[in-house]
N, C-alpha and C positions, 0 to 999 in steps of 0.2 A: 600633151604630157611628155615629160623627159626632154623637152626642147633644149634645156641648158646642157644636158649631157650630149645630145646629138651635135650641138654647136661645137662643144669641146672636141668631140671625135673628128668632126670635119676639119677643125683647125689642125689637129694632129696629122691628118692625111695630107693637108696642104703643105706641111713642112717636112714631109717624109719621116714622120715621127710615129705613125700609127703602127701598132703591133697586132699580130693575130697568131692563132695557133696553127702550127703545121701538122698535117696528117701524113706521117711517114708510113711507107709500105713495110719497113723492117729495118733492123740494125744488126750488126755483128760487132765483134771487138775492134774492128778497124774502119768499116764502111757503113754508110747509111744509104737507104734506098728511098728515093723521093722523085715523084713525077716520072717514073719509069727509068730513072738513071741510077747507076751505081756510083757513089761519090765518096771520096776520101773524107772522113769526118774530122774536121778541124775545129769543131765547136763543142766538143765533149769534155767532161772532166774525168773520163774513164782512163786515167793516166797509166794504169798497170794492166789494162785490158782484161779485167776480171768480170766486168759487167757485160751482158749480152754474149757471154762465152759459154756455148753449149757444153763443151768438154768440162769446164769448171763446174757448171751446174750439175751435170750428171755425176761427177766425182763426189760432190758434196752430198747429193741425195743418196748415193750408194752408201756413203759413210754413216748418214744419220737415219735413213729410212723414214718412218712415220712418227718418230719420237716427238717432234715439235709441231705445235698447232699453227694455223695460219692467222690467228687473231688472239689478242690478249683479253679483250672485252672488259678491261678495267684499267684504272689509273694505278700507278705503282704503289701508292700509299693505301690502296684498297686491296684488291686481290690480284693485282697485275704484276707481282714480283714472284717469279719462279726461279729455281736454282741457276739456270743459265744466265740470267741477268747479273747476279752476283759474281758468277764465274768470270764473265767478261769484264766487269768492273775490277775484280781482283787482278786479272791478267794485266789490265791497263795500268793500275797503280803499281804493280810489281815492275813492269817494263820501264816506267818512268822513275821508279824509286820514290814515289809519293805515298802519303799515308792513305789516301782514298781517291775514289773516282765516282762519277755519277753520269748516267746515260741520259741523253735528251733525244727527242724525236727527230730533230734536224739541227743543222747549224744555226738556223734562224731562231728556233726555240731556245737554243743554248745561249746565244749572245743577248737576245732580248731578256731572257730570264736572269742571267747573271748580272748584267749592268743595272737592270731595274731593281733587283733585290739588294745588291751590295751598296749601291750609292744612295745612302739614306740622307735625311735632312741634316745639314751641317757637314756633309762630306763633299768630295769633288772628284771628278774624272778629268784627266788630260788625255785627249784622244787625237790620234793622227787624222788629219783632215780627209784622207782618202779611205778611211776605214769603211767596212761594209755597212750597207743600210741597216742590217740587223743590230749592229752595235749602236748606230745613231738612234734607232727606234728605242732600244733599251735605255739609253741615256735620257731620252725625252720622257719616257715613262717613269723614271726614277724621281725620288723626292729631293735628290741632291743637285748640286750645280755641275756644269761641265764646260770645258773649254776645248777648242780644237786648234791644234798647232799645224803649220804648213807641213806638207808631206815630207817625212824623213829629214826634217830640218831640226837638228839637235840644238843648234844655237837658239832658235826661236823657242823650243821647248824649255830650255833652261831659263831663258828670260821670263817665260810664263810661270815657271816654278818659283823663281825668285820673287815675282810680283804677287803671286796668289797662294802659294802653298801654306803659309803661316795663318791664313784666314780660315782654314778648315781643319776638321778633326782627322778623319781618315781620307787618304788620297790614293787614287788609282791611276796608273798610266796604262792605257789600253792601245794595243796596236796589232795589226796582222804581221806575220813574218813575210810571206810571199803575197804580194798584192795582185789580186785577180785580174785587174784590167791593165796594169802596167808591167807585170811580170818582174818587178824589181823587189829587192829584199831590204827590209828596214835595218838600220844600224843598231842592232840589238845589244851589242856589247857596250855602246855608249849609253843606251837607255838603262842598262844595268847600273852603270856608274851613277847616272842621275837618280835612279830609284833609291840607291843607297844613300847618296848625298842629301836627298831631300825627304827621306823617310816615307817612301810611297810603296804601295803594293803594285805588282806588275802582272798584267793579264795579257797573254799572247794568244792570238787566234792563228792556229797552224792549219786551217782548213785546206789550203792548197799545197801545204808542205808535208802533211802527214802521209806516210807511205812512199814519199819521193826522196826526201833528204834524210841524212843521218845513216849511221851504220846499220841500225835496226829499222830504219824507216820511220823514226819518231818525229822527224821534222828538223827545222833549222836550229832550234834550241839544242837538240842532241848534237848536231853537226858542229856547233860552236862550243859545246861543253858547258852550257849555262843553265841546264835544266834546274839545278838546285837553287838558282837565283831567281827563278820565276815562281810567283805565288800560285797562279792558275794557268794551265795550258789547255786550250780548247782545240779539239780536232773533229773532223767529220768522217763518216763512213760512206757517204754518198758519192765520193769522188774516187780516190785511188783504191779504196777497198771494194768498190762496185756494189755496195749494199745500201743501207739506209740508216739514218740516225746520226748522232753526235755524242761527244763525251767531254767532260772536263776532269782534270786531275789536279789535286792540291792537298792542302792540310785537311785533317779530319774536321777541324773546327769550321773551315770555310765550306766544306762539302755538306756537313750537317746543317749549316745555316741555309744553304741553297735548298736542301731537301724540305726545310720548314718554311722558306720564304720566297722561293722562286716560283712564280705563278704559272709560267709556261710548263714547268715540270709537274707541279701539283695538280693542275686541272687538265692534263692531257691523258688520254688513253695510251697505255704503254704500247710500244712497237710490238709487232707479232713475234712470238718466241722463235720462229724459224729464221727471221732476219737477224736476231741476236746471235743465234747459233751459227749462221753463215758468216757473220762478221768475225766471231771468235775463231772459227775454222780457218778463214782466210789469213788472219793475223798470225796464227800459230803455224799453219802449214805452208802458206804461199809467200808471205813476206820474205822469208829467208832465201827463197829461190830466185828472186828477181833483182838481186843487188846489182849484178852486172848490167842488166837491161836498164835499170834506173840511171846508172852512171853513163851509159851510152846515150840515153835520151837527153840528159843534161849537157853532154858533150856536143851533141848536134845543135841544141838550142844556143849554146855559146857561140858557135860558128855563125849563127844568124843574129848575134848581138844581144842575146838575153842571158841574164844570170839564172833564169829558171826555165821551166818547161813551157812557160807562157810567153809568146812573142807578140807584142803589140805592133800594129801597123797603123799609125795615126794618119787619117786621110783629111779630116777637117769638117766639111759640111755633111749634113745628113744624106742628101740626095747623092752626092758623089760616092759616099760609102755604100749606099744601097746599090748603086749602079755597078760598083766594083764587085760586090758579092754576086751579082747576076752574071758578070763576065766569068768569074771563077766557077760558077755553077755550070756554065756551058763548056768548061774545060775540065770538068770532073772533080771539082773541089766543093765541099760544103762548108761555107763560112756564113756567119750571121753578123749583121751590122750592130755594133755597140754604140748606142746614142744616148744623149741626155735623157733622164737624170742619172743614168748609170755612170756617165763620164761628164766632165764639164762641157758646156756649150762651146762649139768650135773645135772640139777634139774627138769627134766621132771616128770610130776606128774598127779595124778587124782585130779580133783577139784569136790568134792562132794558138790552139791548145794541142800540144804534142802528146802522143801516147807512145808506149814502148815499141810498138810494131812499125811505126812510121820510119821510112828510109830517108836518108839525107838527099838522095837524088829526086825524090818526090817533092821535096821542098825547093830544090833548085828550079824546077819547072814552075812551081807556084810563084816564086819570087820574080821570075821572068815575066809572068803574066801581070803581076801586081805593078812592076816597074813600067811595063808598057802602058798600062792604063794611067798611072800617075804622071808619066812623061807627056802623055797626050794632053793632059790638063794644062 
């Protein structure tokens, strides 16, 4: 019994492709404790150091006491909507200057639910080829058609629009702003031009940009001044906010449509009220205080060749990447190998994820060790 699955797992192990769960001894806002070692954590999305931060947690609990429960026990459309959910949605729609907002349980829930609901029969999505798996899964679950254009290739996207746009009723261009495995930023201004020229709706996933880019921390769209040209903006709370969940902001028509048609929203128990309250508290009280730290983090990243706080180090083969992570582990750094299907075959890599407390000199030593290992090859 289960021989087929066992054989697949053995094949994964043979090609250094097998994944397992790590049992960590603890974490704080900068370090992770694993196998008896204290390691600088470079595999976290805790960009602003709000997660695993005892001082932040204590401050929040002192502010709210026992007002919020630890479970909602219901979907939002049943008895799962309390005032704090609407307060957070109103806060987000006001910050973005949009008509409405909707909370989801995770970025995956949001992207799957949005793409699958909006892309109906006779409609089409044009999606960047490196978009997150959640966007791809949402497109596959939809009744509409979808096409994927080469990453950040605006010429290829326009050729696709010329060829296909007139064959469909509603069209959507979907892209991330900051790409999580490459750390680069999509040419959003050009996409705005194409959206208008070919009468498309634009959806931008700002999962890795929310909290990091823009004057208020709203993302790349804010930094570029294009929020009003984007139909739906998606963001997550499980990264820079240090909480849990996700959101989408846009017109009331589109948000109402998602409330009625987005299955990942309709059929999910709502997030615990205390998480919603924590997210709202962080955005209101802590986002304004970390502006300079965000700028410093991005400045450090730029010195290491990245336009964002995510620095990719492409190694190539799976085994070489795993071996490099082991070398770094013994030198006090925690990094994880990123392998297919997360990235294309032959481009396995380290994804160095910066946080606000990481110092430039810590990265100097890290890069020394990486270069030593790569040169040995």
